[in-house]
C-alpha positions as CSV (number, residue, x, y, z in Angstrom):
1,M,0.0,0.0,0.0
2,A,1.2,3.5,-0.8
3,S,2.1,5.7,2.2
4,I,-0.9,7.6,3.5
5,S,0.5,11.0,2.5
6,D,0.7,9.7,-1.1
7,L,-2.8,8.2,-1.0
8,L,-4.7,11.3,-2.0
9,E,-2.2,12.2,-4.7
10,L,-2.3,8.6,-6.1
11,T,-6.1,8.6,-6.1
12,E,-6.2,11.9,-7.9
13,E,-3.8,10.6,-10.6
14,K,-6.1,7.6,-11.2
15,M,-9.2,9.8,-11.4
16,M,-7.4,12.2,-13.7
17,D,-6.5,9.2,-16.0
18,A,-10.2,8.2,-16.1
19,L,-11.2,11.8,-17.1
20,E,-8.4,11.8,-19.8
21,A,-9.6,8.5,-21.2
22,L,-13.1,9.9,-21.4
23,E,-11.9,12.9,-23.3
24,N,-9.8,10.8,-25.7
25,G,-12.9,8.6,-26.2
26,F,-15.0,11.7,-27.0
27,S,-12.6,12.8,-29.7
28,S,-13.7,9.8,-31.8
29,L,-17.4,10.8,-31.6
30,R,-18.0,12.9,-34.6
31,T,-19.8,16.3,-34.4
32,G,-20.5,16.9,-38.1
33,K,-17.0,18.2,-39.0
34,A,-14.2,16.0,-40.3
35,S,-11.4,15.4,-37.8
36,P,-8.5,13.0,-37.9
37,S,-9.3,12.0,-34.3
38,M,-12.5,10.3,-35.6
39,V,-10.5,7.5,-37.2
40,E,-6.9,7.6,-36.0
41,H,-7.5,5.1,-33.2
42,L,-9.3,2.6,-35.4
43,M,-7.6,-0.8,-35.1
44,V,-6.7,-2.2,-38.5
45,D,-5.6,-5.8,-39.2
46,Y,-2.2,-5.1,-40.7
47,Y,-0.5,-8.3,-41.7
48,G,-2.1,-10.2,-38.9
49,T,-1.4,-7.5,-36.2
50,A,-3.9,-5.1,-34.8
51,T,-2.4,-1.7,-35.5
52,Q,-3.8,1.8,-35.0
53,L,-4.7,3.5,-38.3
54,R,-2.5,6.5,-37.5
55,D,0.5,4.2,-37.4
56,I,0.0,2.9,-40.9
57,A,-1.5,5.9,-42.8
58,G,-1.5,9.6,-43.1
59,I,-4.8,11.2,-42.2
60,S,-5.8,14.7,-43.4
61,T,-8.8,16.9,-43.8
62,P,-8.5,18.9,-47.0
63,E,-12.1,20.1,-46.5
64,S,-14.3,20.6,-43.4
65,R,-16.4,17.6,-44.4
66,L,-13.8,15.3,-45.9
67,L,-11.2,13.0,-44.4
68,V,-8.5,11.5,-46.6
69,I,-6.6,8.4,-45.5
70,Q,-3.4,7.6,-47.4
71,P,-1.7,4.4,-46.3
72,W,2.0,4.2,-46.5
73,D,1.6,0.6,-47.7
74,Q,-0.9,0.3,-50.6
75,N,-1.5,-3.4,-49.5
76,A,-3.2,-2.0,-46.3
77,L,-6.1,-0.3,-48.3
78,E,-8.5,-3.2,-48.0
79,S,-7.8,-3.7,-44.3
80,I,-8.3,0.0,-43.6
81,E,-11.6,0.0,-45.6
82,K,-12.8,-3.1,-43.6
83,A,-11.9,-1.5,-40.3
84,I,-13.9,1.7,-41.2
85,H,-16.9,-0.5,-42.2
86,L,-16.7,-2.3,-38.9
87,S,-16.5,0.9,-36.8
88,E,-19.5,2.8,-35.5
89,L,-18.7,5.8,-37.7
90,G,-21.6,5.4,-40.0
91,I,-19.5,6.6,-43.0
92,S,-19.0,4.7,-46.2
93,P,-15.4,4.9,-47.4
94,M,-14.5,5.6,-51.0
95,N,-11.5,3.6,-52.1
96,D,-9.8,4.8,-55.4
97,G,-6.9,2.3,-55.2
98,K,-4.4,4.8,-53.8
99,L,-6.3,6.4,-50.9
100,I,-9.6,6.4,-49.1
101,R,-11.9,9.3,-48.9
102,L,-14.4,9.6,-46.1
103,P,-17.1,12.2,-46.9
104,V,-18.6,13.2,-43.5
105,P,-22.3,13.7,-44.1
106,D,-24.5,16.0,-42.1
107,L,-25.7,14.3,-39.0
108,T,-29.4,13.4,-38.9
109,E,-31.4,14.2,-35.7
110,E,-31.6,10.5,-34.9
111,R,-27.8,10.0,-35.4
112,R,-27.2,13.0,-33.1
113,R,-29.3,11.4,-30.4
114,D,-27.4,8.1,-30.9
115,L,-24.1,9.8,-30.5
116,S,-25.3,11.7,-27.5
117,K,-26.3,8.4,-25.9
118,Q,-22.9,7.0,-26.6
119,A,-21.3,10.0,-24.9
120,R,-23.5,9.5,-21.8
121,K,-22.6,5.8,-21.7
122,R,-18.9,6.6,-21.9
123,A,-19.3,9.2,-19.2
124,E,-21.1,6.7,-16.9
125,V,-18.2,4.3,-17.4
126,A,-15.8,7.0,-16.4
127,K,-17.9,7.9,-13.3
128,V,-17.9,4.2,-12.2
129,E,-14.1,4.1,-12.6
130,V,-13.8,7.2,-10.4
131,R,-16.1,5.7,-7.8
132,N,-14.0,2.5,-7.9
133,H,-10.9,4.5,-7.2
134,R,-12.7,6.2,-4.3
135,R,-13.6,2.8,-2.9
136,D,-10.1,1.5,-3.2
137,A,-8.6,4.6,-1.5
138,N,-11.2,4.4,1.3
139,E,-10.3,0.8,1.9
140,D,-6.6,1.6,2.0
141,A,-7.3,4.5,4.5
142,K,-9.4,2.2,6.8
143,K,-6.7,-0.5,6.7
144,A,-4.1,2.1,7.7
145,E,-6.3,3.2,10.6
146,K,-6.8,-0.4,11.8
147,A,-3.0,-1.0,11.6
148,S,-2.6,2.2,13.8
149,E,-0.6,4.0,11.0
150,I,-3.0,6.9,11.3
151,S,-5.4,8.2,14.0
152,E,-9.2,8.1,13.8
153,D,-9.2,11.9,13.2
154,D,-6.7,11.5,10.4
155,L,-9.0,8.8,8.9
156,K,-12.0,11.1,8.9
157,E,-10.0,13.9,7.3
158,L,-8.6,11.5,4.7
159,L,-12.0,10.1,3.9
160,A,-13.4,13.6,3.5
161,G,-10.5,14.5,1.1
162,I,-11.2,11.4,-0.9
163,Q,-14.9,12.2,-1.2
164,K,-14.1,15.8,-2.2
165,L,-11.8,14.5,-5.0
166,T,-14.5,12.1,-6.1
167,D,-17.1,14.9,-6.2
168,D,-14.7,17.2,-8.2
169,Y,-14.0,14.5,-10.8
170,I,-17.6,13.4,-11.2
171,D,-18.4,17.1,-11.7
172,K,-15.6,17.5,-14.3
173,I,-16.9,14.4,-16.1
174,S,-20.4,15.8,-16.2
175,Q,-19.2,19.2,-17.5
176,T,-17.1,17.5,-20.2
177,T,-20.1,15.3,-21.2
178,N,-22.5,18.3,-21.4
179,K,-20.0,20.2,-23.6
180,K,-19.6,17.2,-25.9
181,E,-23.4,16.7,-26.1
182,G,-23.8,20.3,-27.0
183,D,-21.3,20.0,-29.8
184,I,-23.1,16.9,-31.1
185,M,-26.5,18.4,-31.0
186,Q,-25.5,21.7,-32.6
187,V,-26.7,21.8,-36.1
């Protein structure tokens, strides 16, 4: 177990990681504008190895509603196209034999609602992760008090600090989710 003085810091780092993972996940949810982050994390079967798209191709946005994917190895074109079809992007790739164009259509109201639901689901997963870190930190604090490493007053103060951290990160997750939903629902 980490020393008690490090417990709050370690717990905050874990909660920060959960928030960053959520923000990274949100970058792949499209908002109607083309962005390389929509596809760069797609996993492509590249010679039998699952590889991120950004590692095997250049991704650019020559127009606000168009993504262009140019693989460094032309043999990867079919695998990239297949990965795009299997993803939840809802975009049909156009393969011309040298590169893949992804025209980003306007989002329908129904698709916006679906993406908004996905955002809320991802946020709930992040909140659960934060609460799990709180539970683990609380258990560590209680074990330390039982082992007489800290006093009962220190335990109360530590538990209060852990709860404040949890509340802060749950609030940050909610704010991030509300902002993303606003971006998705904006026509």
